C-alpha positions as CSV (number, residue, x, y, z in Angstrom):
1,M,-0.1,-0.1,0.2
2,V,1.3,3.4,-1.1
3,V,-0.2,6.1,1.5
4,I,-0.5,9.9,0.2
5,S,-1.4,12.3,3.3
6,P,-2.3,15.5,3.5
7,I,-0.8,17.7,6.0
8,L,-0.2,21.2,7.4
9,E,3.3,21.6,6.9
10,R,5.2,24.4,9.2
11,D,8.6,25.4,7.7
12,E,10.7,26.0,10.7
13,V,13.7,26.7,8.5
14,H,12.2,29.3,6.5
15,G,10.2,31.6,9.2
16,D,7.5,29.2,10.1
17,T,5.9,29.2,6.7
18,L,2.9,27.2,6.3
19,W,2.4,24.7,3.2
20,N,-0.4,23.1,2.2
21,T,1.4,19.8,1.7
22,A,1.3,16.2,0.7
23,V,3.3,13.4,2.0
24,V,3.8,10.1,0.2
25,I,4.9,7.0,2.3
26,S,5.7,4.0,0.2
27,N,4.7,0.4,0.7
28,T,7.9,-0.4,2.5
29,G,7.2,2.2,5.2
30,K,9.6,4.9,4.2
31,V,8.6,8.6,3.1
32,I,9.4,9.0,-0.6
33,G,8.8,13.0,-0.5
34,K,6.3,15.6,-0.5
35,S,4.2,17.9,-2.7
36,R,3.3,21.3,-2.1
37,K,0.3,22.9,-3.2
38,N,1.0,25.1,-6.4
39,H,-2.0,27.3,-6.5
40,I,-3.5,29.0,-3.7
41,P,-7.1,30.2,-4.2
42,R,-8.3,33.8,-3.4
43,V,-12.0,33.4,-3.6
44,G,-14.5,33.6,-0.8
45,D,-13.9,31.8,2.1
46,F,-11.1,30.2,0.5
47,N,-8.6,32.7,0.6
48,E,-5.8,30.6,1.6
49,S,-3.4,33.3,0.4
50,T,-3.6,34.9,3.9
51,Y,-2.0,31.7,5.7
52,Y,-0.5,29.6,2.8
53,M,2.6,30.3,0.4
54,E,2.2,29.0,-3.1
55,G,4.3,25.7,-3.3
56,N,7.9,25.3,-4.5
57,T,8.4,21.9,-5.1
58,G,7.3,22.1,-8.6
59,H,5.6,19.1,-10.3
60,K,7.3,16.0,-8.7
61,V,6.4,12.5,-9.9
62,F,7.1,9.7,-7.4
63,E,8.1,6.1,-8.4
64,T,6.1,3.6,-6.6
65,A,5.8,-0.2,-6.9
66,F,2.4,0.3,-8.3
67,G,3.3,3.2,-10.7
68,R,4.0,6.5,-10.9
69,I,2.1,8.8,-9.1
70,A,1.5,12.6,-8.2
71,I,-0.6,15.0,-6.2
72,N,-2.3,18.2,-7.7
73,I,-3.8,19.5,-4.4
74,C,-7.0,20.8,-4.3
75,Y,-7.5,24.1,-5.9
76,G,-4.8,23.0,-8.5
77,R,-7.4,20.9,-10.4
78,H,-8.7,24.5,-11.9
79,H,-5.4,25.0,-13.5
80,P,-4.6,23.1,-17.1
81,Q,-0.9,23.8,-17.0
82,N,-0.6,22.3,-13.6
83,W,-2.5,19.0,-14.6
84,M,-0.3,19.0,-18.0
85,M,3.2,19.0,-16.2
86,Y,2.5,16.3,-14.1
87,G,1.7,14.6,-17.6
88,I,4.9,15.6,-18.9
89,N,7.1,14.4,-15.9
90,G,5.6,10.9,-16.5
91,A,3.0,10.4,-13.7
92,D,0.4,7.4,-14.5
93,I,-1.7,8.4,-11.8
94,V,-2.6,12.0,-10.5
95,F,-4.5,12.0,-7.1
96,N,-6.3,15.4,-6.3
97,P,-7.1,15.6,-2.5
98,S,-9.5,18.4,-2.2
99,A,-12.2,19.9,0.6
100,T,-14.4,21.8,-1.4
101,V,-18.1,23.0,-0.7
102,G,-21.0,22.5,-3.0
103,E,-21.9,26.3,-3.8
104,L,-18.2,27.0,-5.1
105,S,-17.6,24.0,-7.0
106,E,-19.8,21.3,-7.2
107,P,-20.8,21.8,-11.1
108,M,-17.1,21.6,-12.1
109,W,-16.3,18.7,-10.1
110,G,-17.1,15.8,-12.3
111,I,-15.7,17.7,-15.3
112,E,-12.1,18.9,-14.1
113,A,-10.5,15.5,-13.2
114,R,-12.1,13.7,-15.9
115,N,-10.9,16.0,-18.5
116,A,-7.4,16.0,-17.2
117,A,-7.3,12.2,-17.5
118,I,-8.3,12.5,-21.3
119,A,-6.1,15.5,-21.9
120,N,-2.8,13.9,-20.3
121,S,-3.4,10.3,-21.1
122,Y,-3.3,9.1,-17.4
123,F,-5.7,8.3,-14.6
124,T,-6.9,10.9,-12.1
125,V,-8.4,10.3,-8.7
126,A,-10.7,13.4,-7.6
127,I,-11.0,13.3,-4.0
128,N,-13.3,15.4,-1.9
129,R,-14.3,15.3,2.0
130,V,-17.9,15.1,3.3
131,G,-19.7,17.3,6.0
132,T,-20.3,20.7,7.4
133,E,-17.9,22.4,9.9
134,S,-19.7,25.3,12.1
135,F,-17.8,27.8,14.1
136,P,-18.8,29.5,17.4
137,N,-18.3,32.9,16.0
138,E,-19.7,34.2,12.6
139,F,-17.3,35.5,9.8
140,S,-17.3,36.9,6.4
141,S,-15.0,36.8,3.6
142,G,-15.6,40.5,2.1
143,D,-17.3,39.0,-1.0
144,G,-20.5,41.0,-0.3
145,K,-22.2,37.9,1.5
146,P,-23.8,38.1,4.9
147,A,-21.6,36.7,8.0
148,H,-22.2,33.0,8.4
149,K,-20.8,30.3,10.8
150,D,-19.8,27.6,8.0
151,F,-18.4,26.8,5.0
152,G,-21.0,25.2,3.6
153,H,-21.4,21.5,2.6
154,F,-18.3,19.6,1.7
155,Y,-20.0,17.4,-1.1
156,G,-17.6,14.3,-1.4
157,S,-18.3,12.5,-4.4
158,S,-14.8,11.3,-4.9
159,Y,-14.1,9.2,-8.3
160,V,-11.3,7.6,-10.3
161,A,-11.2,8.8,-14.3
162,A,-9.4,7.0,-17.0
163,P,-7.6,8.4,-20.1
164,D,-10.1,6.6,-22.4
165,A,-12.9,8.9,-20.8
166,R,-14.3,6.4,-18.7
167,R,-14.8,6.8,-14.8
168,T,-16.2,4.9,-11.9
169,P,-19.4,6.3,-10.0
170,G,-18.9,8.9,-7.5
171,L,-19.0,8.1,-3.9
172,S,-21.6,9.5,-1.2
173,R,-22.3,13.3,-0.9
174,T,-22.9,13.2,2.8
175,K,-21.2,10.0,4.1
176,D,-17.5,8.5,4.2
177,G,-16.9,5.7,1.7
178,L,-14.2,3.8,0.2
179,L,-13.7,3.2,-3.5
180,V,-11.7,0.3,-4.4
181,T,-11.1,0.1,-8.1
182,E,-8.4,-1.7,-10.6
183,L,-6.3,0.2,-13.2
184,D,-4.6,-1.1,-16.0
185,L,-1.9,1.2,-16.3
186,N,-0.8,-0.1,-19.8
187,L,-4.1,1.9,-21.0
188,C,-2.0,5.1,-20.5
189,R,0.4,4.3,-23.4
190,Q,-2.5,2.8,-25.4
191,V,-4.4,6.2,-25.2
192,K,-1.5,7.8,-26.0
193,D,-0.5,6.0,-29.2
194,R,-3.9,5.9,-30.5
195,W,-4.9,9.8,-30.0
196,N,-1.3,11.0,-30.1
197,F,-1.9,14.1,-27.7
198,R,1.7,14.0,-26.5
199,M,3.0,14.1,-30.2
200,T,0.8,16.7,-31.2
201,Q,1.3,19.0,-28.1
202,R,3.5,21.7,-29.6
203,L,5.2,22.5,-26.2
204,D,7.5,24.6,-28.2
205,L,5.0,26.6,-29.3
206,Y,3.5,27.4,-26.1
207,A,6.8,28.0,-24.5
208,K,7.6,30.7,-26.8
209,S,4.1,32.5,-26.3
210,L,4.1,32.2,-22.6
211,Y,7.5,33.4,-22.2
212,D,6.4,36.4,-24.1
213,A,3.1,36.7,-22.2
214,I,4.8,37.1,-18.6
215,E,7.1,40.2,-19.7
216,P,5.6,43.6,-18.3
217,D,5.5,45.0,-22.1
218,Y,3.4,41.9,-23.7
219,E,1.1,43.0,-26.2
220,P,-1.5,40.5,-27.1
221,P,-1.5,39.8,-30.8
222,I,-5.0,40.8,-31.3
223,V,-5.9,41.9,-35.1
224,K,-8.3,44.3,-35.7
225,E,-10.1,45.6,-38.8
């Protein structure tokens, strides 16, 4: 068994910085390494930029006895480039441990990880918690909504998606559950050979465009009449 354990990491070496981190423990019991959350949300109650720093571990892929795995933590699922880099680095399975609520993201939930599996020719595992947390004092998030005492309902619905667009049923919206499924990692290569998404990806084209786009004097090539 390989365990992926999300933690709140306090970096005492660098000023007690807080990171949203996932630790990977191999089937031998050794800690293989860790992956920090690359993209920090600034939306409603989930304005995590007030306490978490953006991750600095890049897009690590961990070689395990059961395949090459990676962890795209929570909000990172909204960024296609994040998913893409794990694929470029050789992941067979990308896990997306999340804690997200219905009003914020549920319409996207069944789409994003499944789309990433298709676009990157690997398996994705979309994981979300269930339940509601209430706090003794009301709070607001500067988004114009009334003060409240909870984040809303964490809607669960965890599932696994395959590179050929198939997916498992989702787990419950309201109860803890365990999803057991068998993954044939040969499917990753079979889909790559069939669709050639990697071959036709044109990374050189986008590398040049992105390099230009981050410059302060960048002007989009908009053609006008």
